N, C-alpha and C positions, 0 to 999 in steps of 0.2 A: 504494501497499500504506500502513496506519499500524498503525505499532509501538506494541504497546506493551508497557511495563516494569513488571514486578511482584517489588521488591522483600521485601516480606514478605505470602506466599500462608497464605492459613487454610480452615480445615474450620469450616466453617459450619452448626450443630445450629442450626433453627431449630422452636423446642416455640410450640405452639397449647394453651393455658390457659382458664382460664371465669376465672380470675382469677388472680392469685401474692401466695400468703399465706406470709411472711418470717416461717420457723420456725417453720413445720403443715406439715405433706404435699398436696402437690399432683401432683393427675390430670394427664396430660397429653391432649389428644384429639390432637391428632396429632405425629410428628416431621420434620423432611425435612434432606435432608446434604446441602449443596452444596459442592462442591469451587474456592474461588475467591478473591478480591484484588480491591484496585480498579480495578489494571491488567486481568487475566483478563476480570473485570465489563464491561470498557469493548471487550478483545477480542470477547468473545460478542454482545453490544451494534451493535460496527458489522457483525459478519457476516449479526447479524439484519436489519440494514439494506440490503444487499446488498454491501455495498461489501469491499475484500478485509483483510483483518485480520493481524498478525505477533506473534505473545505470544512475550516473552522475558522472564529471571527468574530469580530464584533458587529452587531446590525441591531438597525432601529425598530422604533416600533409603528413610524407612521407607515416605512410604507417597504419596510423589509419581506414581505408578504412576495412581489415581485421578486425578489434574489429565489426565492424561495420556488419559485417557481418555473425562473431559468436553471438553477442546474437541478432540479427534476426531469426536467424535460432533456439536459444532458445527460442525465440517468449517474446524476451524485449525489452521497449520501452527504449529509451537512449537521455539525451541534453547534447554533454560536450563542455569544454570551450578548443578552439583549440590553437594550438602554432604552431609554427615552428618547423623544425627538427624531428625526429623520434625516436617511441619509440626504448625503451634499450631492450635487449638482453641478454637471461639468459640460463647459461648452466647450465644443473643434468644431471649427468653422476650416472646412477644405476648400478650396476655388477650382479651376480647369486645370491650373496646372500647377494640383498636388500639393500648394503652398498651405500649409496646418497652422493653424491660428485656436491655440484655446485661453479660455479662460476658465480657472477652478475656480469653486467653490469651497470654503471653509468644511468641515464639519466640526459634529456635533462635540463638546468637552464628553466626558466620561468620569464615572470617578474611584477611586484608588483601590474601591471591593469589587466593582469589572476588572480593574485590571490584575489581581489575587486571581479573580474566576476562571481570567484566561490563562494565565500559567497554569493552573491547577490542569487548565486541561489539556494543555499542550502536554505537561504530564502526560498524563492520560493517553491521551490519542500519538502521541512520538512512541511510544511502548512497545505499541503495534505496528510501525511504519518505517518500511526501507528505508524510507528520505521523508525530509521534511524541513520545504519551504516555507520561507518567510517575507514578505516583498513587501516595497508599499512605503507609506507615508505614517503619521500619529494622529489619533486624534489631537482634536484641538487641546491643549495645554502638560499632554502627557511630553516630557525631558527624556530624550534622546537619547537616554543612562537606560531607555526600558526596551532598546534593542540586545543590551549586551545580558539582562534580565533573562527576558525570555528566548533569548540563543541556552541560558540556564538551563532552563526550565526542560529543555529538549534533551530528551531519551541519550545515550551515549554510543549506545549499540545504533541511532536513527543516521542515515548522513546530514549535513546539512547544506541548505543553500540561505545563501544572503542578497537579495538583490534592490538595495538602494542607495541613497548617496552621501556624501558630505560624513558631517556629525554622528548621521545613524550607522552607517555604514564600519566609521572608526569603532562605536560600541559595539557592533557586532562583534567585529576583531578578537573586539580585547575576551571574547568570551570562546570563540576559537569556533571557524567553519571549511565546514569541505572543499567550498564551492563559489564563487562571488562572478558575478554577469554586469559590471558596468556598460553604460555604453561610451562612446568616446570622450565627449559632453560632460558627461558624467564623472569621469576616471580623471576629468583637468578640472572639473570643479571642485571635485572631492582633494584635492591636491593643489590648489590652486596655483596650478602654470598650465601652458601652453604645452600642447604634445607634436610634437609637428613632422614627428619620422618618426619611420616602426621599430628602432634604436631608443627613441625618446616613451613609446609606447611600452617597450617592454621592459625600460626602466620604472614608467609607472607601476606596470602590475606584480615587480619585486617589488615596489613598496608596501603592496597588499598583500603579496607572498613572507615579506619577512614581519607583515603588523599580525599576520594569525592565519590567511587562511593557504589554502591547502593548492588549489587549483583553480585559476583567474579565465572566465569566456570574456573577453573584450568583443563589444558590437561596434564594429564599424560601419553599419550605414549599407548601405547599397554596394561599399566596398569588402563586406562580407564580416570576417572577425579572426580574432588569432585567438588559440588558447596555447598554455602554457602552465607547469608547473614549479617552474625555475631549474626545470634539468634537459627539459626537452621545450620548444617550439614549436607550432605548426602553424598556418594560416592555410584559410578558402576563401576564396573572392567567390560568392554574390554568381548567378545569369542574369543576368538583362531583359528584366519585368516590367510589364507595364505598374506603374506605381499608385494605386486607388488611394491607400491611406497609411498612414504610416502605425495606427494607434495598434497598440498588443502587438507588436514585431516581438518586444522586446519577454515580454512576455510567453509569447509562443517558442523563441530561444531559449528560455530554463524549463518550460515544459517538455522539449526532446531531450535536453539534456537530465533532465530529472527522471523523466525516463528508461536512459542510456546507463546514465550513471546507479542503477533500483538493477539493470541486467551485467553487470558488471561491462562495461563497456573501455577500451581501453581512449585515449585521448582524442585520437584522427575522426574516430567514430562516431565520442558525443561532438565534435566542433562540426562536424558532415551534415548533422541530426538537427544541432542549432539553426546552423545557417540557412538549415531544407527550411522549417518552421517558420523563423520571419520571412525567411522569402514571401512563403507560399501565404503569409499573415497580409502582405501589403497585398495581394493582388484584387482584392474584394475590397468592396466601401461599407466602410459602416457594420462592419463584422468584429465581434474581438478575439479571434481565433482562425485558424487555417482548417481545411478538408484535411482530409488523409489521402484524398485522391489527387489533390493540388501538392502538397507533399511528399506524397507516391514520386508524382511524374519528374519535381526536382532534386531530388534527392539521388539519384542516377545519375545527375548532368554533375556533379558538383565533383571536383577534384581538392583532396589536400597533399600540400608541398610540408615539412620539418623545413627549417628557414635558423 
């Protein structure tokens, strides 16, 4: 089983426009609502790859039932820590050039009692999970150090994946994690410097390894990804596809990586699967995960090289 822990769910309203004109009236071509959150997206990707996923995290009374229905539709079991209020709403505007503009809402606050309840759930569920994924932001007002504490609650026998950035990532690394997946922008922001070439990128990845990660999967967007454990370094270039939306691409990569880690795969296969899932996700508008058919179509055309 792969456990995914979502601490900040969101309703994503994805709007397609010809162009986004600030200060003017904009006409919507299409609109899609997704009941999401990074770790929930990962659970859906895991399920679509045919592996067993289980979702937990924080949920909110006013509109949380829609998330339950979305997970039921994917055949994913779940158990949440419930809170008052409603799930935040994020707006993602995509123009005809695939330019993405995001407006992210702030989430509700949760009590210290609820934080402890989630940590206990993670202790219980991770004892049955081969892999535990904790990703995304935190509820409003929760200190970044909570990332360290919740990773410490994960059963030692479960492989631990962190997908976050900045102080939250550093806090997770203090607990020790098996796998992290920043994208290039997140890694630059986390380290506070520009990474201009592959050597810079590898040096940045090594900083995360030195801080407690065992493997780093660095997403390079349309250029593919790099994976390293400090000893072996591999690169996989993506294929050219029509990009309809980059929303959820990183979560697709994590889903594939978690699934391959559970299977005991080696670094090149984990990298290839991650790039295939991320690429498959960007080919469809308004969806938060990839289809298995598109994933299978793409993965056979990818090549991994050691450097």
